Biopython code that builds the backbone (N, CA, C, O; Angstrom):
import numpy as np
from Bio.PDB.StructureBuilder import StructureBuilder

atoms = [
    (1, "MET", "N", (-4.183, 1.570, -7.811)),
    (1, "MET", "CA", (-4.722, 1.860, -9.107)),
    (1, "MET", "C", (-5.465, 3.179, -9.022)),
    (1, "MET", "O", (-6.326, 3.357, -8.160)),
    (2, "ARG", "N", (-5.139, 4.096, -9.906)),
    (2, "ARG", "CA", (-5.779, 5.405, -9.906)),
    (2, "ARG", "C", (-6.711, 5.508, -11.098)),
    (2, "ARG", "O", (-6.338, 5.182, -12.225)),
    (3, "THR", "N", (-7.903, 5.956, -10.843)),
    (3, "THR", "CA", (-8.876, 6.140, -11.910)),
    (3, "THR", "C", (-9.480, 7.521, -11.798)),
    (3, "THR", "O", (-9.532, 8.109, -10.718)),
    (4, "ARG", "N", (-9.930, 8.026, -12.918)),
    (4, "ARG", "CA", (-10.579, 9.341, -12.934)),
    (4, "ARG", "C", (-12.081, 9.153, -13.005)),
    (4, "ARG", "O", (-12.589, 8.352, -13.790)),
    (5, "ALA", "N", (-12.772, 9.897, -12.182)),
    (5, "ALA", "CA", (-14.230, 9.892, -12.201)),
    (5, "ALA", "C", (-14.703, 11.326, -12.362)),
    (5, "ALA", "O", (-14.174, 12.235, -11.722)),
    (6, "THR", "N", (-15.690, 11.530, -13.206)),
    (6, "THR", "CA", (-16.202, 12.866, -13.431)),
    (6, "THR", "C", (-17.580, 12.983, -12.786)),
    (6, "THR", "O", (-18.491, 12.211, -13.085)),
    (7, "HIS", "N", (-17.709, 13.954, -11.904)),
    (7, "HIS", "CA", (-18.975, 14.220, -11.220)),
    (7, "HIS", "C", (-19.389, 15.649, -11.555)),
    (7, "HIS", "O", (-18.948, 16.597, -10.906)),
    (8, "GLY", "N", (-20.232, 15.799, -12.564)),
    (8, "GLY", "CA", (-20.654, 17.131, -12.970)),
    (8, "GLY", "C", (-19.487, 17.879, -13.590)),
    (8, "GLY", "O", (-18.910, 17.425, -14.579)),
    (9, "MET", "N", (-19.137, 19.022, -13.015)),
    (9, "MET", "CA", (-18.051, 19.852, -13.524)),
    (9, "MET", "C", (-16.723, 19.549, -12.829)),
    (9, "MET", "O", (-15.698, 20.123, -13.194)),
    (10, "VAL", "N", (-16.723, 18.657, -11.836)),
    (10, "VAL", "CA", (-15.528, 18.386, -11.048)),
    (10, "VAL", "C", (-14.909, 17.071, -11.495)),
    (10, "VAL", "O", (-15.596, 16.055, -11.598)),
    (11, "ASP", "N", (-13.608, 17.096, -11.759)),
    (11, "ASP", "CA", (-12.864, 15.893, -12.121)),
    (11, "ASP", "C", (-12.194, 15.375, -10.849)),
    (11, "ASP", "O", (-11.292, 16.024, -10.319)),
    (12, "VAL", "N", (-12.623, 14.223, -10.358)),
    (12, "VAL", "CA", (-12.159, 13.689, -9.091)),
    (12, "VAL", "C", (-11.213, 12.523, -9.340)),
    (12, "VAL", "O", (-11.513, 11.638, -10.141)),
    (13, "MET", "N", (-10.068, 12.519, -8.654)),
    (13, "MET", "CA", (-9.112, 11.424, -8.759)),
    (13, "MET", "C", (-9.354, 10.489, -7.585)),
    (13, "MET", "O", (-9.184, 10.883, -6.431)),
    (14, "THR", "N", (-9.753, 9.246, -7.873)),
    (14, "THR", "CA", (-9.983, 8.271, -6.808)),
    (14, "THR", "C", (-8.838, 7.271, -6.802)),
    (14, "THR", "O", (-8.287, 6.933, -7.849)),
    (15, "THR", "N", (-8.489, 6.805, -5.619)),
    (15, "THR", "CA", (-7.414, 5.831, -5.505)),
    (15, "THR", "C", (-7.916, 4.607, -4.764)),
    (15, "THR", "O", (-8.689, 4.706, -3.811)),
    (16, "THR", "N", (-7.466, 3.465, -5.218)),
    (16, "THR", "CA", (-7.809, 2.215, -4.583)),
    (16, "THR", "C", (-6.522, 1.592, -4.056)),
    (16, "THR", "O", (-5.521, 1.520, -4.769)),
    (17, "LEU", "N", (-6.552, 1.157, -2.837)),
    (17, "LEU", "CA", (-5.395, 0.532, -2.224)),
    (17, "LEU", "C", (-5.388, -0.942, -2.606)),
    (17, "LEU", "O", (-6.245, -1.706, -2.162)),
    (18, "THR", "N", (-4.414, -1.346, -3.436)),
    (18, "THR", "CA", (-4.334, -2.726, -3.905)),
    (18, "THR", "C", (-2.938, -3.282, -3.689)),
    (18, "THR", "O", (-1.957, -2.539, -3.653)),
    (19, "LYS", "N", (-2.863, -4.589, -3.546)),
    (19, "LYS", "CA", (-1.571, -5.260, -3.444)),
    (19, "LYS", "C", (-0.921, -5.279, -4.818)),
    (19, "LYS", "O", (-1.607, -5.324, -5.839)),
    (20, "SER", "N", (0.390, -5.244, -4.838)),
    (20, "SER", "CA", (1.116, -5.299, -6.095)),
    (20, "SER", "C", (1.198, -6.741, -6.574)),
    (20, "SER", "O", (1.484, -7.643, -5.787)),
    (21, "ARG", "N", (0.953, -6.957, -7.834)),
    (21, "ARG", "CA", (1.047, -8.298, -8.412)),
    (21, "ARG", "C", (2.423, -8.540, -9.026)),
    (21, "ARG", "O", (2.881, -9.681, -9.090)),
    (22, "GLU", "N", (3.089, -7.467, -9.479)),
    (22, "GLU", "CA", (4.384, -7.617, -10.135)),
    (22, "GLU", "C", (5.562, -7.521, -9.174)),
    (22, "GLU", "O", (6.527, -8.276, -9.293)),
    (23, "ASN", "N", (5.484, -6.602, -8.232)),
    (23, "ASN", "CA", (6.636, -6.271, -7.394)),
    (23, "ASN", "C", (6.429, -6.764, -5.967)),
    (23, "ASN", "O", (6.611, -6.005, -5.016)),
    (24, "ARG", "N", (6.056, -8.011, -5.816)),
    (24, "ARG", "CA", (5.762, -8.536, -4.491)),
    (24, "ARG", "C", (6.917, -9.387, -3.974)),
    (24, "ARG", "O", (7.588, -10.085, -4.733)),
    (25, "VAL", "N", (7.128, -9.310, -2.672)),
    (25, "VAL", "CA", (8.127, -10.153, -2.019)),
    (25, "VAL", "C", (7.401, -11.230, -1.218)),
    (25, "VAL", "O", (7.663, -12.419, -1.403)),
    (26, "ILE", "N", (6.506, -10.833, -0.343)),
    (26, "ILE", "CA", (5.716, -11.812, 0.410)),
    (26, "ILE", "C", (4.281, -11.788, -0.101)),
    (26, "ILE", "O", (3.817, -12.756, -0.702)),
    (27, "ALA", "N", (3.581, -10.689, 0.136)),
    (27, "ALA", "CA", (2.177, -10.610, -0.279)),
    (27, "ALA", "C", (1.890, -9.424, -1.181)),
    (27, "ALA", "O", (0.785, -9.319, -1.713)),
    (28, "GLY", "N", (2.844, -8.533, -1.369)),
    (28, "GLY", "CA", (2.635, -7.358, -2.199)),
    (28, "GLY", "C", (2.075, -6.171, -1.442)),
    (28, "GLY", "O", (1.710, -5.167, -2.055)),
    (29, "VAL", "N", (1.997, -6.263, -0.118)),
    (29, "VAL", "CA", (1.419, -5.183, 0.684)),
    (29, "VAL", "C", (2.326, -3.957, 0.665)),
    (29, "VAL", "O", (1.847, -2.854, 0.403)),
    (30, "CYS", "N", (3.604, -4.115, 0.930)),
    (30, "CYS", "CA", (4.518, -2.968, 0.959)),
    (30, "CYS", "C", (4.618, -2.315, -0.421)),
    (30, "CYS", "O", (4.637, -1.088, -0.520)),
    (31, "ALA", "N", (4.683, -3.113, -1.478)),
    (31, "ALA", "CA", (4.749, -2.560, -2.831)),
    (31, "ALA", "C", (3.446, -1.854, -3.188)),
    (31, "ALA", "O", (3.468, -0.830, -3.872)),
    (32, "GLY", "N", (2.318, -2.381, -2.739)),
    (32, "GLY", "CA", (1.034, -1.725, -2.977)),
    (32, "GLY", "C", (0.933, -0.395, -2.252)),
    (32, "GLY", "O", (0.439, 0.583, -2.814)),
    (33, "LEU", "N", (1.397, -0.349, -1.009)),
    (33, "LEU", "CA", (1.422, 0.905, -0.263)),
    (33, "LEU", "C", (2.362, 1.908, -0.919)),
    (33, "LEU", "O", (2.050, 3.096, -1.003)),
    (34, "ALA", "N", (3.515, 1.429, -1.383)),
    (34, "ALA", "CA", (4.470, 2.305, -2.056)),
    (34, "ALA", "C", (3.855, 2.904, -3.320)),
    (34, "ALA", "O", (4.004, 4.099, -3.575)),
    (35, "HIS", "N", (3.178, 2.096, -4.096)),
    (35, "HIS", "CA", (2.533, 2.592, -5.315)),
    (35, "HIS", "C", (1.450, 3.609, -4.981)),
    (35, "HIS", "O", (1.304, 4.615, -5.675)),
    (36, "HIS", "N", (0.696, 3.352, -3.929)),
    (36, "HIS", "CA", (-0.388, 4.247, -3.520)),
    (36, "HIS", "C", (0.140, 5.625, -3.128)),
    (36, "HIS", "O", (-0.459, 6.644, -3.471)),
    (37, "PHE", "N", (1.261, 5.656, -2.409)),
    (37, "PHE", "CA", (1.817, 6.921, -1.934)),
    (37, "PHE", "C", (2.882, 7.506, -2.859)),
    (37, "PHE", "O", (3.394, 8.594, -2.597)),
    (38, "GLY", "N", (3.222, 6.798, -3.940)),
    (38, "GLY", "CA", (4.200, 7.306, -4.889)),
    (38, "GLY", "C", (5.637, 7.141, -4.416)),
    (38, "GLY", "O", (6.508, 7.911, -4.819)),
    (39, "TRP", "N", (5.896, 6.164, -3.578)),
    (39, "TRP", "CA", (7.235, 5.895, -3.064)),
    (39, "TRP", "C", (7.810, 4.681, -3.767)),
    (39, "TRP", "O", (7.133, 4.023, -4.557)),
    (40, "LYS", "N", (9.075, 4.391, -3.468)),
    (40, "LYS", "CA", (9.705, 3.180, -3.970)),
    (40, "LYS", "C", (9.378, 2.025, -3.026)),
    (40, "LYS", "O", (9.372, 2.210, -1.809)),
    (41, "PRO", "N", (9.105, 0.833, -3.568)),
    (41, "PRO", "CA", (8.786, -0.314, -2.705)),
    (41, "PRO", "C", (9.893, -0.630, -1.705)),
    (41, "PRO", "O", (9.611, -1.027, -0.574)),
    (42, "ARG", "N", (11.129, -0.460, -2.105)),
    (42, "ARG", "CA", (12.253, -0.742, -1.200)),
    (42, "ARG", "C", (12.198, 0.156, 0.032)),
    (42, "ARG", "O", (12.524, -0.289, 1.133)),
    (43, "THR", "N", (11.792, 1.410, -0.137)),
    (43, "THR", "CA", (11.693, 2.347, 0.984)),
    (43, "THR", "C", (10.634, 1.890, 1.982)),
    (43, "THR", "O", (10.868, 1.917, 3.190)),
    (44, "VAL", "N", (9.473, 1.472, 1.486)),
    (44, "VAL", "CA", (8.397, 1.027, 2.373)),
    (44, "VAL", "C", (8.808, -0.256, 3.087)),
    (44, "VAL", "O", (8.534, -0.417, 4.276)),
    (45, "ARG", "N", (9.456, -1.161, 2.380)),
    (45, "ARG", "CA", (9.920, -2.402, 3.026)),
    (45, "ARG", "C", (10.932, -2.101, 4.118)),
    (45, "ARG", "O", (10.874, -2.692, 5.197)),
    (46, "LEU", "N", (11.857, -1.190, 3.851)),
    (46, "LEU", "CA", (12.865, -0.817, 4.840)),
    (46, "LEU", "C", (12.203, -0.177, 6.065)),
    (46, "LEU", "O", (12.568, -0.480, 7.201)),
    (47, "LEU", "N", (11.233, 0.707, 5.830)),
    (47, "LEU", "CA", (10.518, 1.321, 6.952)),
    (47, "LEU", "C", (9.765, 0.276, 7.773)),
    (47, "LEU", "O", (9.711, 0.371, 8.999)),
    (48, "PHE", "N", (9.188, -0.715, 7.105)),
    (48, "PHE", "CA", (8.480, -1.773, 7.834)),
    (48, "PHE", "C", (9.447, -2.586, 8.692)),
    (48, "PHE", "O", (9.162, -2.869, 9.855)),
    (49, "VAL", "N", (10.582, -2.958, 8.121)),
    (49, "VAL", "CA", (11.564, -3.748, 8.882)),
    (49, "VAL", "C", (12.088, -2.936, 10.064)),
    (49, "VAL", "O", (12.224, -3.469, 11.166)),
    (50, "LEU", "N", (12.381, -1.659, 9.850)),
    (50, "LEU", "CA", (12.857, -0.817, 10.948)),
    (50, "LEU", "C", (11.776, -0.631, 12.017)),
    (50, "LEU", "O", (12.083, -0.570, 13.207)),
    (51, "SER", "N", (10.521, -0.542, 11.595)),
    (51, "SER", "CA", (9.446, -0.387, 12.578)),
    (51, "SER", "C", (9.274, -1.648, 13.426)),
    (51, "SER", "O", (8.773, -1.581, 14.549)),
    (52, "CYS", "N", (9.688, -2.789, 12.891)),
    (52, "CYS", "CA", (9.580, -4.035, 13.656)),
    (52, "CYS", "C", (10.545, -4.066, 14.834)),
    (52, "CYS", "O", (10.386, -4.873, 15.750)),
    (53, "LEU", "N", (11.545, -3.190, 14.812)),
    (53, "LEU", "CA", (12.468, -3.098, 15.946)),
    (53, "LEU", "C", (11.820, -2.381, 17.128)),
    (53, "LEU", "O", (12.292, -2.497, 18.260)),
    (54, "LEU", "N", (10.749, -1.647, 16.872)),
    (54, "LEU", "CA", (10.025, -0.931, 17.920)),
    (54, "LEU", "C", (8.873, -1.791, 18.423)),
    (54, "LEU", "O", (8.363, -2.636, 17.688)),
    (55, "PRO", "N", (8.464, -1.585, 19.657)),
    (55, "PRO", "CA", (7.297, -2.340, 20.139)),
    (55, "PRO", "C", (6.027, -1.837, 19.463)),
    (55, "PRO", "O", (5.871, -0.641, 19.213)),
    (56, "GLY", "N", (5.139, -2.753, 19.177)),
    (56, "GLY", "CA", (3.872, -2.371, 18.556)),
    (56, "GLY", "C", (3.294, -3.500, 17.720)),
    (56, "GLY", "O", (3.901, -4.562, 17.589)),
    (57, "PRO", "N", (2.128, -3.266, 17.163)),
    (57, "PRO", "CA", (1.403, -4.315, 16.430)),
    (57, "PRO", "C", (1.699, -4.324, 14.922)),
    (57, "PRO", "O", (0.774, -4.447, 14.120)),
    (58, "GLN", "N", (2.965, -4.196, 14.528)),
    (58, "GLN", "CA", (3.297, -4.110, 13.111)),
    (58, "GLN", "C", (2.853, -5.341, 12.327)),
    (58, "GLN", "O", (2.304, -5.211, 11.233)),
    (59, "PHE", "N", (3.080, -6.518, 12.866)),
    (59, "PHE", "CA", (2.720, -7.744, 12.144)),
    (59, "PHE", "C", (1.204, -7.903, 12.036)),
    (59, "PHE", "O", (0.697, -8.403, 11.032)),
    (60, "VAL", "N", (0.493, -7.481, 13.065)),
    (60, "VAL", "CA", (-0.968, -7.553, 13.029)),
    (60, "VAL", "C", (-1.505, -6.592, 11.961)),
    (60, "VAL", "O", (-2.425, -6.937, 11.220)),
    (61, "ILE", "N", (-0.933, -5.398, 11.886)),
    (61, "ILE", "CA", (-1.347, -4.431, 10.868)),
    (61, "ILE", "C", (-1.037, -4.964, 9.470)),
    (61, "ILE", "O", (-1.850, -4.823, 8.557)),
    (62, "TYR", "N", (0.147, -5.580, 9.300)),
    (62, "TYR", "CA", (0.509, -6.153, 8.003)),
    (62, "TYR", "C", (-0.486, -7.249, 7.603)),
    (62, "TYR", "O", (-0.942, -7.287, 6.460)),
    (63, "LEU", "N", (-0.817, -8.128, 8.536)),
    (63, "LEU", "CA", (-1.787, -9.186, 8.246)),
    (63, "LEU", "C", (-3.163, -8.609, 7.915)),
    (63, "LEU", "O", (-3.846, -9.100, 7.017)),
    (64, "ALA", "N", (-3.564, -7.574, 8.638)),
    (64, "ALA", "CA", (-4.856, -6.945, 8.348)),
    (64, "ALA", "C", (-4.859, -6.309, 6.960)),
    (64, "ALA", "O", (-5.842, -6.426, 6.228)),
    (65, "LEU", "N", (-3.772, -5.640, 6.593)),
    (65, "LEU", "CA", (-3.668, -5.059, 5.250)),
    (65, "LEU", "C", (-3.658, -6.155, 4.181)),
    (65, "LEU", "O", (-4.228, -5.986, 3.103)),
    (66, "TRP", "N", (-3.011, -7.267, 4.487)),
    (66, "TRP", "CA", (-2.961, -8.397, 3.554)),
    (66, "TRP", "C", (-4.385, -8.898, 3.243)),
    (66, "TRP", "O", (-4.709, -9.240, 2.106)),
    (67, "ILE", "N", (-5.214, -8.927, 4.288)),
    (67, "ILE", "CA", (-6.586, -9.393, 4.128)),
    (67, "ILE", "C", (-7.464, -8.325, 3.460)),
    (67, "ILE", "O", (-8.277, -8.641, 2.591)),
    (68, "ILE", "N", (-7.298, -7.076, 3.864)),
    (68, "ILE", "CA", (-8.164, -5.987, 3.393)),
    (68, "ILE", "C", (-7.872, -5.593, 1.943)),
    (68, "ILE", "O", (-8.794, -5.387, 1.154)),
    (69, "MET", "N", (-6.592, -5.490, 1.598)),
    (69, "MET", "CA", (-6.219, -5.025, 0.250)),
    (69, "MET", "C", (-6.597, -6.078, -0.780)),
    (69, "MET", "O", (-6.442, -7.275, -0.538)),
    (70, "ARG", "N", (-7.093, -5.632, -1.928)),
    (70, "ARG", "CA", (-7.473, -6.550, -3.000)),
    (70, "ARG", "C", (-6.290, -6.958, -3.817)),
    (70, "ARG", "O", (-6.431, -7.732, -4.764)),
]
sb = StructureBuilder()
sb.init_structure("model")
sb.init_model(0)
sb.init_chain("A")
sb.init_seg("    ")
for serial, (resi, resn, name, xyz) in enumerate(atoms, 1):
    if name == "N":
        sb.init_residue(resn, " ", resi, " ")
    sb.init_atom(name, np.array(xyz, "f"), 0.0, 1.0, " ", f" {name:<3s}", serial, name[0])
structure = sb.get_structure()
């Protein structure tokens, strides 16, 4: 969700990282990340699945984002 905040003469664009409520498959984390970065949700999901083929803490990061994101 993007909101505009005005601080004096400067117009600042703030962004909040939120889970998607409409375009969710499991928890809405990938769709929320896609919305935040301006990508398509399918692209982020595909990147996540491909990253799972590599060694690393992908599932732990997904669970942490699931908990952290509103």
